[in-house]
C-alpha positions in Angstrom: 82.1 13.3 -28.4 83.7 16.6 -27.4 83.6 18.0 -23.9 81.2 20.8 -24.8 78.6 18.3 -26.0 79.1 16.1 -23.0 78.8 19.1 -20.6 75.6 20.1 -22.5 74.1 16.6 -22.0 75.0 16.5 -18.3 73.5 20.0 -17.7 70.4 19.1 -19.7 69.8 16.1 -17.4 70.5 18.2 -14.3 68.2 21.0 -15.4 65.5 18.4 -16.2 65.9 16.9 -12.7 65.4 20.2 -11.0 62.0 20.5 -12.8 61.1 16.9 -12.0 62.0 17.0 -8.3 60.3 20.3 -7.8 57.2 19.2 -9.7 56.8 15.6 -8.5 58.4 15.5 -5.0 57.8 19.1 -3.8 54.4 19.8 -5.3 52.6 16.7 -6.4 53.6 14.6 -3.5 53.6 17.7 -1.2 56.8 16.6 0.5 57.8 20.3 0.8 54.6 21.9 2.2 56.2 25.4 1.8 55.4 25.2 -2.0 51.7 24.8 -1.2 51.9 27.7 1.3 53.5 29.9 -1.4 50.8 29.0 -3.9 48.2 29.6 -1.3 49.6 33.0 -0.4 49.6 34.1 -4.1 46.4 32.4 -5.4 44.4 31.9 -2.2 44.4 29.0 0.2 41.1 27.6 -1.1 42.8 26.8 -4.4 46.3 25.9 -3.1 46.0 22.1 -3.2 44.6 22.0 -6.8 46.9 24.7 -8.2 50.0 23.4 -6.5 49.3 19.9 -7.9 48.6 21.4 -11.4 51.8 23.4 -11.3 53.6 20.2 -10.3 52.2 18.4 -13.3 53.4 21.3 -15.5 56.9 21.0 -14.0 57.0 17.3 -14.7 55.9 17.9 -18.3 58.7 20.6 -18.5 61.2 18.0 -17.4 60.0 15.6 -20.1 60.1 18.4 -22.7 63.7 19.3 -21.8 64.9 15.6 -22.1 63.0 15.2 -25.4 65.1 18.0 -27.0 62.1 19.0 -29.1 62.1 22.8 -29.9 65.0 23.1 -27.4 65.5 26.9 -28.0 61.8 27.6 -27.3 62.0 25.3 -24.3 65.0 27.2 -22.9 63.2 30.6 -23.4 60.1 29.2 -21.8 62.0 28.0 -18.8 63.8 31.3 -18.4 60.5 33.3 -18.6 58.6 31.0 -16.2 61.4 31.1 -13.7 61.8 34.9 -13.9 58.0 35.5 -13.7 57.5 33.0 -10.8 60.4 34.5 -8.8 59.3 38.1 -9.3 55.9 37.2 -8.0 57.3 35.3 -5.1 59.8 38.0 -4.3 57.0 40.5 -4.0 54.2 38.4 -2.4 55.8 35.6 -0.4 59.5 36.4 0.4 59.1 35.0 3.9 58.1 31.6 2.6 61.0 31.2 0.3 63.9 28.9 1.2 66.4 31.7 1.0 64.0 34.6 1.3 64.6 37.3 -1.2 68.0 35.7 -2.1 65.9 33.1 -4.0 65.8 35.7 -6.8 69.6 35.6 -7.0 69.7 31.8 -7.2 66.9 31.9 -9.8 68.9 34.3 -11.9 71.9 32.0 -11.7 69.7 29.1 -12.9 68.3 31.2 -15.7 71.9 32.0 -16.8 72.8 28.3 -16.6 69.8 27.4 -18.8 70.8 30.1 -21.3 74.4 29.1 -21.3 73.5 25.4 -21.8 71.2 26.0 -24.7 72.7 29.0 -26.5 76.4 28.5 -25.9 77.2 24.8 -25.2 74.6 23.3 -27.6 75.9 25.5 -30.5 79.6 24.6 -30.1 80.9 22.8 -33.1 81.6 19.1 -32.7 85.2 18.2 -33.6 86.1 14.6 -34.5 
C-alpha cells in the first residue's frame, strides 16, 4: 500500500471520528452543553433538546457513511456543504457561544479543505506496486 492510500485511510478515520464525537458525545450525550445552547439560540430553546439530539444522530450517521466508503464523493461534498452552512449560520447568530468565537469559521474552512484534499486528491492518487 502506498503512502497516499495509507494517509487517505488515516484521514478518513479521523474525519469520521470528528463527526462521531461531535454527534454522540457532544450532542446526544450532551457532554458539551454549549452545542445545545447554540441550537437553542438558532432554532429556539423550546426545541433545543430534540433538535440537538436529532443533529447528533445525523452526525453519527455521517460518521458511518464516511467509514462505509459508499458514494464517497457525494459524502465529501455533503460534509463540506453541511459544515459551511452550519458555520455561516453560527458565525452570524451565535458567535459568542462558539469555542473560538468567529475564528471557528477559519477552523471549519480548514476542515473543509482537509475533507476535499482527502477525497479529491489523496483518494485519486494512483496505487503503485
